[in-house]
C-alpha positions, 0 to 999 in steps of 0.5 A, a space after each residue: 089833696 086827697 092824691 098828697 095823703 094819699 101819699 104821705 100814709 104810704 111813705 109814712 108805712 115805709 119809714 122801718 124798712 129805709 129808716 137806714 138810708 141816707 138818701 131816703 131821710 133827706 127825702 123823707 124830710 121834704 115830703 113829710 117835713 120832720 119826717 127825717 129829723 125825728 128818725 134821726 132822733 130829733 126832737 124838732 121834729 115833732 114841730 116841723 111834723 105838726 106845723 105842716 098838718 096845722 098848714 094842710 087843715 088850714 089849707 082845707 077849711 079855706 078851701 071848703 069856706 071858698 066853695 061855700 062863700 061862693 055859691 052863698 055869691 051865686 045864689 045871692 045873685 040868683 035871689 036879688 039880681 035875677 040872673 038865670 040859674 047856669 054855670 058862667 064865666 068868671 069875667 060874667 060874675 066881675 062885670 054882675 058886681 059893677 053894673 046895676 043890670 045888662 041892660 041899656 038904662 042908666 048904670 046899664 053894662 050893654 048900655 056902656 058897650 054901646 057908648 064903646 061903641 060909639 067911641 070907637 068907631 064914630 060916625 059908622 053906625 054898620 060897625 058899631 052895631 057889630 060891635 055892639 051885637 058882638 059884645 053884649 049880654 042876651 036876655 039869657 044871661 041878664 040880670 037886674 039888681 034890685 038895688 044899688 045896695 044890693 050889689 054893693 053886697 054882691 062885691 063884698 061877697 065876691 071880695 071875701 071870695 077873693 081874700 080866702 082863695 089869696 089864703 090858701 096861696 099864702 098857705 101852700 107857700 107857707 107849706 113848700 118853704 116847710 119843706 125846703 127848711 125840713 130839707 136843708 136841715 137835714 143837710 145842716 145836720 148831715 143827713 148826706 156826704 155833700 150838697 150844693 145850692 144856686 139860684 137860676 132864671 128860667 122864662 123869667 122865673 127866679 128857680 132854686 137848684 140843688 146838687 146833692 151827693 149821698 
């Protein structure tokens, strides 16, 4: 995000130097929505620019809130699940929200692994033990929630963190759309001599292709 802002500031500083270039007018509008429109005396460019500022602001806010929510959930687990401080894999935190403990008792993650071992290798105690040894959590990664309610609260915290992450992705999508609309609008109002759009596929992903003559 910091690199993006630096790039935007550099581009803005060059506006006066390249104001008469059609190609740069399109580039300006595609990079900073509304910039090209403003340079062509289109007042609605200010609305596009304001939208971009609002989106960037919301992305900063959501990113910060996601970090705070993630840290809050981690500290909650330290206190009520009694995990050891450390940098854990996301899968660990997922298991932490689904099982009352990491142990072999009822509702424990390791108890589930032992049951899987029996189901996968019936009658083969050696294979069962190898499966258990390969998949259980060690004492260093153990947890034990004080209550199911505490685990439920932790799960809600994780859901909120994921929601914030999803909202940030939506904001990114809206920002990209705003850039596309701004660039296409410049083509519409005559900022370039000719253009051609086409759709294609690459690795099962849709592609929007744009051929522009300045």
